[in-house]
All heavy atoms as TSV, in Angstrom:
chain	resi	resn	atom	element	x	y	z
A	1	MET	N	N	0.841	-1.171	0.000
A	1	MET	CA	C	0.000	0.000	0.000
A	1	MET	C	C	0.893	1.243	0.000
A	1	MET	O	O	1.785	1.387	0.826
A	1	MET	CB	C	-0.903	-0.014	1.236
A	1	MET	CG	C	-1.788	1.176	1.369
A	1	MET	SD	S	-2.817	0.974	2.843
A	1	MET	CE	C	-4.199	1.901	2.337
A	2	ALA	N	N	0.641	2.166	-0.930
A	2	ALA	CA	C	1.446	3.382	-1.050
A	2	ALA	C	C	1.066	4.379	0.035
A	2	ALA	O	O	-0.095	4.482	0.426
A	2	ALA	CB	C	1.237	4.006	-2.420
A	3	ALA	N	N	2.060	5.086	0.525
A	3	ALA	CA	C	1.814	6.110	1.544
A	3	ALA	C	C	1.091	7.289	0.914
A	3	ALA	O	O	1.324	7.642	-0.240
A	3	ALA	CB	C	3.139	6.573	2.147
A	4	SER	N	N	0.191	7.885	1.686
A	4	SER	CA	C	-0.510	9.081	1.215
A	4	SER	C	C	0.464	10.243	1.182
A	4	SER	O	O	1.338	10.357	2.044
A	4	SER	CB	C	-1.663	9.421	2.159
A	4	SER	OG	O	-2.598	8.396	2.179
A	5	PRO	N	N	0.325	11.122	0.181
A	5	PRO	CA	C	1.205	12.289	0.145
A	5	PRO	C	C	0.915	13.202	1.334
A	5	PRO	O	O	-0.193	13.214	1.870
A	5	PRO	CB	C	0.852	12.967	-1.174
A	5	PRO	CG	C	-0.510	12.475	-1.513
A	5	PRO	CD	C	-0.633	11.109	-0.900
A	6	LEU	N	N	1.928	13.952	1.739
A	6	LEU	CA	C	1.739	14.902	2.832
A	6	LEU	C	C	0.761	15.989	2.422
A	6	LEU	O	O	0.772	16.435	1.273
A	6	LEU	CB	C	3.068	15.571	3.193
A	6	LEU	CG	C	4.117	14.727	3.887
A	6	LEU	CD1	C	5.394	15.550	4.085
A	6	LEU	CD2	C	3.610	14.234	5.221
A	7	PRO	N	N	-0.094	16.434	3.346
A	7	PRO	CA	C	-0.943	17.575	3.033
A	7	PRO	C	C	-0.075	18.816	2.860
A	7	PRO	O	O	1.006	18.921	3.430
A	7	PRO	CB	C	-1.855	17.701	4.257
A	7	PRO	CG	C	-1.157	16.988	5.356
A	7	PRO	CD	C	-0.291	15.946	4.705
A	8	THR	N	N	-0.555	19.751	2.065
A	8	THR	CA	C	0.142	21.009	1.843
A	8	THR	C	C	-0.683	22.133	2.444
A	8	THR	O	O	-1.879	22.239	2.167
A	8	THR	CB	C	0.351	21.268	0.339
A	8	THR	OG1	O	1.133	20.208	-0.195
A	8	THR	CG2	C	1.052	22.588	0.098
A	9	ILE	N	N	-0.049	22.955	3.273
A	9	ILE	CA	C	-0.712	24.106	3.878
A	9	ILE	C	C	-0.043	25.364	3.346
A	9	ILE	O	O	1.174	25.512	3.428
A	9	ILE	CB	C	-0.635	24.065	5.413
A	9	ILE	CG1	C	-1.302	22.797	5.949
A	9	ILE	CG2	C	-1.281	25.313	6.015
A	9	ILE	CD1	C	-1.170	22.610	7.452
A	10	LEU	N	N	-0.853	26.260	2.803
A	10	LEU	CA	C	-0.371	27.552	2.314
A	10	LEU	C	C	-0.695	28.603	3.365
A	10	LEU	O	O	-1.852	28.799	3.724
A	10	LEU	CB	C	-1.038	27.900	0.976
A	10	LEU	CG	C	-0.774	29.298	0.405
A	10	LEU	CD1	C	0.717	29.594	0.278
A	10	LEU	CD2	C	-1.499	29.457	-0.925
A	11	LEU	N	N	0.345	29.253	3.881
A	11	LEU	CA	C	0.203	30.315	4.867
A	11	LEU	C	C	0.434	31.647	4.162
A	11	LEU	O	O	1.457	31.821	3.501
A	11	LEU	CB	C	1.227	30.136	5.989
A	11	LEU	CG	C	1.245	28.769	6.678
A	11	LEU	CD1	C	2.405	28.683	7.656
A	11	LEU	CD2	C	-0.076	28.494	7.365
A	12	VAL	N	N	-0.524	32.571	4.296
A	12	VAL	CA	C	-0.448	33.848	3.588
A	12	VAL	C	C	-0.589	34.993	4.578
A	12	VAL	O	O	-1.601	35.096	5.275
A	12	VAL	CB	C	-1.564	33.967	2.524
A	12	VAL	CG1	C	-1.375	35.237	1.707
A	12	VAL	CG2	C	-1.630	32.735	1.638
A	13	ASP	N	N	0.431	35.839	4.659
A	13	ASP	CA	C	0.386	37.013	5.525
A	13	ASP	C	C	1.459	37.980	5.050
A	13	ASP	O	O	2.527	37.553	4.624
A	13	ASP	CB	C	0.635	36.625	6.984
A	13	ASP	CG	C	0.144	37.666	7.971
A	13	ASP	OD1	O	0.490	38.854	7.813
A	13	ASP	OD2	O	-0.575	37.299	8.911
A	14	ASP	N	N	1.162	39.281	5.128
A	14	ASP	CA	C	2.159	40.270	4.721
A	14	ASP	C	C	3.167	40.556	5.820
A	14	ASP	O	O	4.160	41.238	5.591
A	14	ASP	CB	C	1.483	41.567	4.252
A	14	ASP	CG	C	0.572	42.184	5.289
A	14	ASP	OD1	O	-0.084	41.440	6.030
A	14	ASP	OD2	O	0.493	43.426	5.345
A	15	ASP	N	N	2.953	40.013	6.999
A	15	ASP	CA	C	3.876	40.192	8.132
A	15	ASP	C	C	4.729	38.934	8.279
A	15	ASP	O	O	4.209	37.864	8.633
A	15	ASP	CB	C	3.080	40.448	9.409
A	15	ASP	CG	C	3.947	40.721	10.624
A	15	ASP	OD1	O	5.104	40.262	10.668
A	15	ASP	OD2	O	3.451	41.388	11.542
A	16	PRO	N	N	6.032	39.018	8.020
A	16	PRO	CA	C	6.890	37.825	8.090
A	16	PRO	C	C	6.928	37.190	9.478
A	16	PRO	O	O	7.082	35.973	9.606
A	16	PRO	CB	C	8.264	38.325	7.661
A	16	PRO	CG	C	8.200	39.801	7.645
A	16	PRO	CD	C	6.770	40.218	7.605
A	17	THR	N	N	6.771	37.989	10.532
A	17	THR	CA	C	6.748	37.435	11.889
A	17	THR	C	C	5.543	36.518	12.067
A	17	THR	O	O	5.650	35.429	12.648
A	17	THR	CB	C	6.726	38.564	12.941
A	17	THR	OG1	O	7.871	39.391	12.747
A	17	THR	CG2	C	6.725	38.008	14.352
A	18	ASN	N	N	4.389	36.943	11.566
A	18	ASN	CA	C	3.189	36.103	11.646
A	18	ASN	C	C	3.377	34.796	10.890
A	18	ASN	O	O	2.958	33.730	11.354
A	18	ASN	CB	C	1.970	36.840	11.104
A	18	ASN	CG	C	1.499	37.946	12.000
A	18	ASN	OD1	O	1.878	38.034	13.166
A	18	ASN	ND2	N	0.661	38.815	11.461
A	19	LEU	N	N	3.999	34.868	9.712
A	19	LEU	CA	C	4.236	33.653	8.927
A	19	LEU	C	C	5.114	32.666	9.686
A	19	LEU	O	O	4.826	31.469	9.730
A	19	LEU	CB	C	4.889	34.001	7.587
A	19	LEU	CG	C	3.988	34.583	6.518
A	19	LEU	CD1	C	4.812	34.976	5.294
A	19	LEU	CD2	C	2.897	33.609	6.137
A	20	GLN	N	N	6.194	33.168	10.283
A	20	GLN	CA	C	7.097	32.282	11.016
A	20	GLN	C	C	6.427	31.686	12.251
A	20	GLN	O	O	6.646	30.519	12.589
A	20	GLN	CB	C	8.388	33.026	11.380
A	20	GLN	CG	C	9.238	33.377	10.173
A	20	GLN	CD	C	9.531	32.180	9.283
A	20	GLN	OE1	O	9.886	31.107	9.744
A	20	GLN	NE2	N	9.374	32.359	7.979
A	21	LEU	N	N	5.585	32.484	12.930
A	21	LEU	CA	C	4.861	31.988	14.101
A	21	LEU	C	C	3.878	30.886	13.698
A	21	LEU	O	O	3.808	29.838	14.350
A	21	LEU	CB	C	4.128	33.133	14.795
A	21	LEU	CG	C	3.311	32.758	16.024
A	21	LEU	CD1	C	4.204	32.190	17.118
A	21	LEU	CD2	C	2.548	33.973	16.530
A	22	LEU	N	N	3.140	31.114	12.633
A	22	LEU	CA	C	2.212	30.086	12.143
A	22	LEU	C	C	2.952	28.816	11.758
A	22	LEU	O	O	2.534	27.707	12.097
A	22	LEU	CB	C	1.434	30.600	10.933
A	22	LEU	CG	C	0.222	31.446	11.206
A	22	LEU	CD1	C	-0.255	32.116	9.924
A	22	LEU	CD2	C	-0.885	30.611	11.812
A	23	LYS	N	N	4.029	28.977	11.030
A	23	LYS	CA	C	4.819	27.817	10.593
A	23	LYS	C	C	5.324	27.025	11.795
A	23	LYS	O	O	5.224	25.796	11.827
A	23	LYS	CB	C	5.984	28.279	9.717
A	23	LYS	CG	C	6.782	27.155	9.120
A	23	LYS	CD	C	7.864	27.702	8.209
A	23	LYS	CE	C	8.700	26.565	7.646
A	23	LYS	NZ	N	9.794	27.074	6.819
A	24	ALA	N	N	5.844	27.722	12.795
A	24	ALA	CA	C	6.351	27.045	13.999
A	24	ALA	C	C	5.221	26.364	14.763
A	24	ALA	O	O	5.392	25.251	15.274
A	24	ALA	CB	C	7.068	28.053	14.894
A	25	THR	N	N	4.078	27.009	14.830
A	25	THR	CA	C	2.932	26.450	15.560
A	25	THR	C	C	2.395	25.192	14.892
A	25	THR	O	O	1.990	24.242	15.568
A	25	THR	CB	C	1.806	27.504	15.667
A	25	THR	OG1	O	2.310	28.653	16.344
A	25	THR	CG2	C	0.604	26.963	16.404
A	26	LEU	N	N	2.410	25.161	13.560
A	26	LEU	CA	C	1.829	24.039	12.815
A	26	LEU	C	C	2.839	22.975	12.408
A	26	LEU	O	O	2.464	21.967	11.819
A	26	LEU	CB	C	1.118	24.582	11.571
A	26	LEU	CG	C	-0.021	25.566	11.843
A	26	LEU	CD1	C	-0.530	26.155	10.544
A	26	LEU	CD2	C	-1.138	24.895	12.610
A	27	ARG	N	N	4.094	23.191	12.720
A	27	ARG	CA	C	5.165	22.277	12.304
A	27	ARG	C	C	4.883	20.826	12.718
A	27	ARG	O	O	5.182	19.885	11.979
A	27	ARG	CB	C	6.495	22.735	12.894
A	27	ARG	CG	C	7.679	21.890	12.461
A	27	ARG	CD	C	8.988	22.484	12.884
A	27	ARG	NE	N	9.117	23.799	12.248
A	27	ARG	CZ	C	9.675	24.852	12.822
A	27	ARG	NH1	N	10.179	24.764	14.023
A	27	ARG	NH2	N	9.740	26.009	12.194
A	28	HIS	N	N	4.286	20.639	13.890
A	28	HIS	CA	C	4.036	19.285	14.409
A	28	HIS	C	C	3.088	18.472	13.516
A	28	HIS	O	O	3.031	17.254	13.633
A	28	HIS	CB	C	3.468	19.362	15.832
A	28	HIS	CG	C	2.044	19.795	15.884
A	28	HIS	ND1	N	1.680	21.124	15.787
A	28	HIS	CD2	C	0.902	19.080	15.997
A	28	HIS	CE1	C	0.351	21.209	15.849
A	28	HIS	NE2	N	-0.136	19.989	15.969
A	29	LEU	N	N	2.370	19.122	12.611
A	29	LEU	CA	C	1.444	18.407	11.734
A	29	LEU	C	C	2.157	17.581	10.671
A	29	LEU	O	O	1.566	16.687	10.082
A	29	LEU	CB	C	0.490	19.396	11.050
A	29	LEU	CG	C	-0.434	20.184	11.970
A	29	LEU	CD1	C	-1.223	21.206	11.168
A	29	LEU	CD2	C	-1.365	19.248	12.728
A	30	GLY	N	N	3.417	17.917	10.419
A	30	GLY	CA	C	4.173	17.180	9.413
A	30	GLY	C	C	3.759	17.506	7.985
A	30	GLY	O	O	4.069	16.756	7.070
A	31	ALA	N	N	3.059	18.612	7.792
A	31	ALA	CA	C	2.604	19.004	6.460
A	31	ALA	C	C	3.702	19.748	5.712
A	31	ALA	O	O	4.642	20.282	6.304
A	31	ALA	CB	C	1.364	19.887	6.577
A	32	ASP	N	N	3.558	19.800	4.401
A	32	ASP	CA	C	4.418	20.617	3.558
A	32	ASP	C	C	3.907	22.045	3.682
A	32	ASP	O	O	2.782	22.347	3.292
A	32	ASP	CB	C	4.324	20.126	2.118
A	32	ASP	CG	C	5.124	20.964	1.142
A	32	ASP	OD1	O	6.056	21.678	1.576
A	32	ASP	OD2	O	4.815	20.909	-0.060
A	33	MET	N	N	4.704	22.946	4.265
A	33	MET	CA	C	4.293	24.335	4.483
A	33	MET	C	C	4.803	25.209	3.345
A	33	MET	O	O	5.992	25.206	3.025
A	33	MET	CB	C	4.869	24.875	5.794
A	33	MET	CG	C	4.434	24.134	7.012
A	33	MET	SD	S	2.773	24.570	7.451
A	33	MET	CE	C	2.626	23.619	8.941
A	34	ARG	N	N	3.904	25.950	2.737
A	34	ARG	CA	C	4.262	26.932	1.724
A	34	ARG	C	C	3.895	28.307	2.267
A	34	ARG	O	O	2.858	28.465	2.918
A	34	ARG	CB	C	3.499	26.694	0.421
A	34	ARG	CG	C	3.700	25.313	-0.170
A	34	ARG	CD	C	5.138	25.137	-0.678
A	34	ARG	NE	N	5.341	23.827	-1.213
A	34	ARG	CZ	C	5.325	23.535	-2.501
A	34	ARG	NH1	N	5.121	24.473	-3.397
A	34	ARG	NH2	N	5.519	22.295	-2.892
A	35	LEU	N	N	4.732	29.305	2.017
A	35	LEU	CA	C	4.519	30.650	2.535
A	35	LEU	C	C	4.372	31.638	1.386
A	35	LEU	O	O	5.044	31.527	0.369
A	35	LEU	CB	C	5.690	31.080	3.423
A	35	LEU	CG	C	6.112	30.125	4.542
A	35	LEU	CD1	C	7.300	30.705	5.302
A	35	LEU	CD2	C	4.971	29.840	5.476
A	36	ALA	N	N	3.495	32.634	1.587
A	36	ALA	CA	C	3.333	33.719	0.623
A	36	ALA	C	C	3.109	35.009	1.395
A	36	ALA	O	O	2.423	35.022	2.413
A	36	ALA	CB	C	2.159	33.441	-0.305
A	37	ARG	N	N	3.696	36.117	0.891
A	37	ARG	CA	C	3.597	37.403	1.579
A	37	ARG	C	C	2.642	38.376	0.913
A	37	ARG	O	O	2.526	39.513	1.338
A	37	ARG	CB	C	4.979	38.024	1.707
A	37	ARG	CG	C	5.850	37.173	2.646
A	37	ARG	CD	C	7.065	37.861	3.139
A	37	ARG	NE	N	6.754	39.169	3.701
A	37	ARG	CZ	C	7.649	40.124	3.849
A	37	ARG	NH1	N	8.893	39.918	3.492
A	37	ARG	NH2	N	7.314	41.284	4.357
A	38	SER	N	N	1.940	37.936	-0.129
A	38	SER	CA	C	0.955	38.795	-0.783
A	38	SER	C	C	-0.123	37.925	-1.417
A	38	SER	O	O	0.078	36.717	-1.630
A	38	SER	CB	C	1.617	39.653	-1.869
A	38	SER	OG	O	2.011	38.845	-2.963
A	39	GLY	N	N	-1.244	38.554	-1.724
A	39	GLY	CA	C	-2.312	37.824	-2.398
A	39	GLY	C	C	-1.886	37.317	-3.756
A	39	GLY	O	O	-2.208	36.188	-4.155
A	40	GLU	N	N	-1.145	38.148	-4.475
A	40	GLU	CA	C	-0.665	37.751	-5.797
A	40	GLU	C	C	0.263	36.538	-5.707
A	40	GLU	O	O	0.151	35.601	-6.498
A	40	GLU	CB	C	0.065	38.929	-6.470
A	40	GLU	CG	C	-0.826	40.107	-6.790
A	40	GLU	CD	C	-1.031	41.090	-5.622
A	40	GLU	OE1	O	-0.499	40.862	-4.520
A	40	GLU	OE2	O	-1.734	42.086	-5.820
A	41	GLU	N	N	1.175	36.581	-4.753
A	41	GLU	CA	C	2.093	35.450	-4.561
A	41	GLU	C	C	1.322	34.204	-4.136
A	41	GLU	O	O	1.610	33.098	-4.593
A	41	GLU	CB	C	3.151	35.809	-3.514
A	41	GLU	CG	C	4.197	34.733	-3.312
A	41	GLU	CD	C	5.231	35.084	-2.253
A	41	GLU	OE1	O	5.197	36.202	-1.687
A	41	GLU	OE2	O	6.084	34.211	-1.983
A	42	ALA	N	N	0.319	34.388	-3.283
A	42	ALA	CA	C	-0.495	33.254	-2.820
A	42	ALA	C	C	-1.206	32.572	-3.984
A	42	ALA	O	O	-1.270	31.338	-4.046
A	42	ALA	CB	C	-1.516	33.718	-1.781
A	43	LEU	N	N	-1.737	33.363	-4.913
A	43	LEU	CA	C	-2.400	32.771	-6.080
A	43	LEU	C	C	-1.432	31.942	-6.902
A	43	LEU	O	O	-1.757	30.835	-7.343
A	43	LEU	CB	C	-3.028	33.865	-6.943
A	43	LEU	CG	C	-4.262	34.546	-6.365
A	43	LEU	CD1	C	-4.681	35.724	-7.238
A	43	LEU	CD2	C	-5.406	33.553	-6.206
A	44	ALA	N	N	-0.226	32.455	-7.104
A	44	ALA	CA	C	0.783	31.721	-7.879
A	44	ALA	C	C	1.180	30.421	-7.176
A	44	ALA	O	O	1.256	29.365	-7.805
A	44	ALA	CB	C	2.007	32.603	-8.111
A	45	VAL	N	N	1.399	30.493	-5.866
A	45	VAL	CA	C	1.786	29.298	-5.106
A	45	VAL	C	C	0.635	28.290	-5.109
A	45	VAL	O	O	0.849	27.088	-5.284
A	45	VAL	CB	C	2.191	29.664	-3.658
A	45	VAL	CG1	C	2.402	28.412	-2.815
A	45	VAL	CG2	C	3.445	30.524	-3.664
A	46	ALA	N	N	-0.595	28.770	-4.939
A	46	ALA	CA	C	-1.754	27.868	-4.909
A	46	ALA	C	C	-1.934	27.144	-6.240
A	46	ALA	O	O	-2.277	25.958	-6.255
A	46	ALA	CB	C	-3.012	28.651	-4.544
A	47	ARG	N	N	-1.707	27.841	-7.327
A	47	ARG	CA	C	-1.822	27.196	-8.648
A	47	ARG	C	C	-0.804	26.077	-8.807
A	47	ARG	O	O	-1.086	25.034	-9.384
A	47	ARG	CB	C	-1.639	28.224	-9.759
A	47	ARG	CG	C	-2.838	29.107	-9.957
A	47	ARG	CD	C	-2.642	30.061	-11.143
A	47	ARG	NE	N	-3.721	31.016	-11.191
A	47	ARG	CZ	C	-3.598	32.313	-10.886
A	47	ARG	NH1	N	-2.427	32.814	-10.529
A	47	ARG	NH2	N	-4.635	33.112	-10.941
A	48	GLU	N	N	0.399	26.306	-8.291
A	48	GLU	CA	C	1.476	25.325	-8.435
A	48	GLU	C	C	1.363	24.197	-7.407
A	48	GLU	O	O	1.492	23.029	-7.744
A	48	GLU	CB	C	2.826	26.044	-8.299
A	48	GLU	CG	C	4.035	25.162	-8.483
A	48	GLU	CD	C	4.560	24.611	-7.162
A	48	GLU	OE1	O	4.529	25.328	-6.166
A	48	GLU	OE2	O	4.985	23.449	-7.152
A	49	ALA	N	N	1.097	24.541	-6.151
A	49	ALA	CA	C	1.160	23.566	-5.063
A	49	ALA	C	C	-0.156	22.847	-4.791
A	49	ALA	O	O	-0.159	21.796	-4.165
A	49	ALA	CB	C	1.629	24.258	-3.774
A	50	ARG	N	N	-1.281	23.434	-5.238
A	50	ARG	CA	C	-2.604	22.844	-4.983
A	50	ARG	C	C	-2.755	22.461	-3.504
A	50	ARG	O	O	-2.894	21.287	-3.151
A	50	ARG	CB	C	-2.819	21.627	-5.873
A	50	ARG	CG	C	-2.560	21.840	-7.356
A	50	ARG	CD	C	-3.657	22.513	-8.058
A	50	ARG	NE	N	-4.875	21.736	-7.909
A	50	ARG	CZ	C	-6.024	22.073	-8.435
A	50	ARG	NH1	N	-6.105	23.151	-9.144
A	50	ARG	NH2	N	-7.087	21.340	-8.245
A	51	PRO	N	N	-2.694	23.456	-2.599
A	51	PRO	CA	C	-2.693	23.163	-1.163
A	51	PRO	C	C	-3.981	22.509	-0.676
A	51	PRO	O	O	-5.064	22.732	-1.227
A	51	PRO	CB	C	-2.506	24.541	-0.525
A	51	PRO	CG	C	-3.006	25.504	-1.531
A	51	PRO	CD	C	-2.692	24.891	-2.869
A	52	THR	N	N	-3.829	21.720	0.372
A	52	THR	CA	C	-4.950	21.088	1.037
A	52	THR	C	C	-5.720	22.114	1.867
A	52	THR	O	O	-6.939	22.045	1.987
A	52	THR	CB	C	-4.420	19.969	1.982
A	52	THR	OG1	O	-3.554	19.126	1.235
A	52	THR	CG2	C	-5.539	19.175	2.588
A	53	LEU	N	N	-4.984	23.084	2.424
A	53	LEU	CA	C	-5.551	24.098	3.309
A	53	LEU	C	C	-4.830	25.416	3.079
A	53	LEU	O	O	-3.612	25.431	2.888
A	53	LEU	CB	C	-5.373	23.669	4.778
A	53	LEU	CG	C	-5.819	24.633	5.864
A	53	LEU	CD1	C	-7.329	24.786	5.863
A	53	LEU	CD2	C	-5.343	24.139	7.224
A	54	ILE	N	N	-5.578	26.518	3.083
A	54	ILE	CA	C	-4.987	27.852	2.980
A	54	ILE	C	C	-5.410	28.648	4.206
A	54	ILE	O	O	-6.604	28.770	4.488
A	54	ILE	CB	C	-5.445	28.595	1.707
A	54	ILE	CG1	C	-5.060	27.808	0.461
A	54	ILE	CG2	C	-4.859	30.007	1.679
A	54	ILE	CD1	C	-5.614	28.384	-0.837
A	55	LEU	N	N	-4.427	29.167	4.945
A	55	LEU	CA	C	-4.675	30.052	6.075
A	55	LEU	C	C	-4.154	31.420	5.682
A	55	LEU	O	O	-2.979	31.570	5.366
A	55	LEU	CB	C	-3.958	29.550	7.332
A	55	LEU	CG	C	-4.363	28.165	7.828
A	55	LEU	CD1	C	-3.491	27.755	8.999
A	55	LEU	CD2	C	-5.827	28.138	8.220
A	56	LEU	N	N	-5.044	32.434	5.675
A	56	LEU	CA	C	-4.597	33.725	5.188
A	56	LEU	C	C	-5.076	34.877	6.044
A	56	LEU	O	O	-6.116	34.814	6.692
A	56	LEU	CB	C	-5.050	33.952	3.742
A	56	LEU	CG	C	-6.540	34.148	3.513
A	56	LEU	CD1	C	-6.747	35.267	2.509
A	56	LEU	CD2	C	-7.157	32.865	2.999
A	57	ASP	N	N	-4.263	35.908	6.009
A	57	ASP	CA	C	-4.602	37.200	6.587
A	57	ASP	C	C	-5.590	37.836	5.620
A	57	ASP	O	O	-5.293	37.977	4.438
A	57	ASP	CB	C	-3.330	38.044	6.723
A	57	ASP	CG	C	-3.563	39.419	7.291
A	57	ASP	OD1	O	-4.719	39.745	7.643
A	57	ASP	OD2	O	-2.595	40.188	7.378
A	58	VAL	N	N	-6.758	38.212	6.092
A	58	VAL	CA	C	-7.796	38.722	5.207
A	58	VAL	C	C	-7.517	40.149	4.752
A	58	VAL	O	O	-7.816	40.519	3.624
A	58	VAL	CB	C	-9.177	38.627	5.890
A	58	VAL	CG1	C	-10.264	39.239	5.039
A	58	VAL	CG2	C	-9.514	37.176	6.185
A	59	MET	N	N	-6.900	40.966	5.583
A	59	MET	CA	C	-6.646	42.364	5.242
A	59	MET	C	C	-5.164	42.561	4.926
A	59	MET	O	O	-4.335	42.616	5.829
A	59	MET	CB	C	-7.052	43.272	6.402
A	59	MET	CG	C	-8.510	43.147	6.794
A	59	MET	SD	S	-9.641	43.705	5.525
A	59	MET	CE	C	-9.391	45.453	5.609
A	60	MET	N	N	-4.856	42.649	3.620
A	60	MET	CA	C	-3.481	42.856	3.176
A	60	MET	C	C	-3.480	43.877	2.049
A	60	MET	O	O	-4.504	44.082	1.395
A	60	MET	CB	C	-2.871	41.558	2.658
A	60	MET	CG	C	-2.679	40.492	3.703
A	60	MET	SD	S	-1.716	39.092	3.114
A	60	MET	CE	C	-2.596	38.557	1.681
A	61	PRO	N	N	-2.324	44.502	1.791
A	61	PRO	CA	C	-2.233	45.396	0.632
A	61	PRO	C	C	-2.437	44.611	-0.658
A	61	PRO	O	O	-2.127	43.423	-0.728
A	61	PRO	CB	C	-0.802	45.928	0.700
A	61	PRO	CG	C	-0.300	45.593	2.062
A	61	PRO	CD	C	-1.098	44.440	2.556
A	62	GLY	N	N	-2.972	45.242	-1.687
A	62	GLY	CA	C	-3.187	44.552	-2.966
A	62	GLY	C	C	-4.368	43.618	-2.875
A	62	GLY	O	O	-5.366	43.915	-2.228
A	63	ILE	N	N	-4.254	42.461	-3.495
A	63	ILE	CA	C	-5.319	41.446	-3.450
A	63	ILE	C	C	-5.372	40.892	-2.036
A	63	ILE	O	O	-4.366	40.481	-1.484
A	63	ILE	CB	C	-5.047	40.310	-4.443
A	63	ILE	CG1	C	-5.033	40.812	-5.875
A	63	ILE	CG2	C	-6.083	39.213	-4.292
A	63	ILE	CD1	C	-4.610	39.754	-6.882
A	64	ASP	N	N	-6.568	40.852	-1.465
A	64	ASP	CA	C	-6.728	40.239	-0.146
A	64	ASP	C	C	-8.030	39.454	-0.101
A	64	ASP	O	O	-8.733	39.352	-1.109
A	64	ASP	CB	C	-6.628	41.283	0.978
A	64	ASP	CG	C	-7.763	42.294	0.990
A	64	ASP	OD1	O	-8.808	42.040	0.376
A	64	ASP	OD2	O	-7.603	43.333	1.644
A	65	GLY	N	N	-8.349	38.898	1.031
A	65	GLY	CA	C	-9.538	38.051	1.164
A	65	GLY	C	C	-10.796	38.801	1.542
A	65	GLY	O	O	-11.808	38.189	1.803
A	66	SER	N	N	-10.769	40.142	1.561
A	66	SER	CA	C	-11.931	40.891	2.016
A	66	SER	C	C	-12.936	41.162	0.910
A	66	SER	O	O	-14.042	41.590	1.183
A	66	SER	CB	C	-11.491	42.215	2.660
A	66	SER	OG	O	-10.939	43.073	1.681
A	67	ARG	N	N	-12.581	40.935	-0.341
A	67	ARG	CA	C	-13.508	41.167	-1.443
A	67	ARG	C	C	-13.115	40.267	-2.614
A	67	ARG	O	O	-11.962	39.872	-2.740
A	67	ARG	CB	C	-13.498	42.621	-1.863
A	67	ARG	CG	C	-12.167	43.095	-2.375
A	67	ARG	CD	C	-12.112	44.621	-2.493
A	67	ARG	NE	N	-10.830	45.093	-2.909
A	67	ARG	CZ	C	-9.725	45.108	-2.162
A	67	ARG	NH1	N	-9.732	44.648	-0.946
A	67	ARG	NH2	N	-8.595	45.575	-2.629
A	68	PRO	N	N	-14.075	39.949	-3.480
A	68	PRO	CA	C	-13.762	39.119	-4.639
A	68	PRO	C	C	-12.765	39.800	-5.567
A	68	PRO	O	O	-12.744	41.026	-5.673
A	68	PRO	CB	C	-15.112	38.951	-5.343
A	68	PRO	CG	C	-16.142	39.312	-4.333
A	68	PRO	CD	C	-15.486	40.280	-3.378
A	69	ALA	N	N	-11.941	39.019	-6.217
A	69	ALA	CA	C	-10.979	39.561	-7.187
A	69	ALA	C	C	-11.719	40.314	-8.280
A	69	ALA	O	O	-12.779	39.895	-8.722
A	69	ALA	CB	C	-10.133	38.436	-7.786
A	70	GLY	N	N	-11.183	41.450	-8.671
A	70	GLY	CA	C	-11.781	42.232	-9.740
A	70	GLY	C	C	-12.839	43.208	-9.292
A	70	GLY	O	O	-13.400	43.930	-10.098
A	71	SER	N	N	-13.154	43.263	-7.978
A	71	SER	CA	C	-14.181	44.206	-7.529
A	71	SER	C	C	-13.550	45.455	-6.941
A	71	SER	O	O	-12.404	45.545	-6.681
A	71	SER	CB	C	-15.097	43.567	-6.513
A	71	SER	OG	O	-14.402	43.212	-5.338
């Protein structure tokens, strides 16, 4: 029986301290952690990595999670 691939978690925040804290807090999960510092970067990483879970800061400069893209 083949082992299941590790889940991928995408962490998105414009504050690098928050990203490192999240990464350290979730490290015990054994997941593949991907980091992004902007909405634009998060979209690019998500397209490539196809994360299992995305945790993001909703209020960021540029594209953020507070409104649909293009609005």
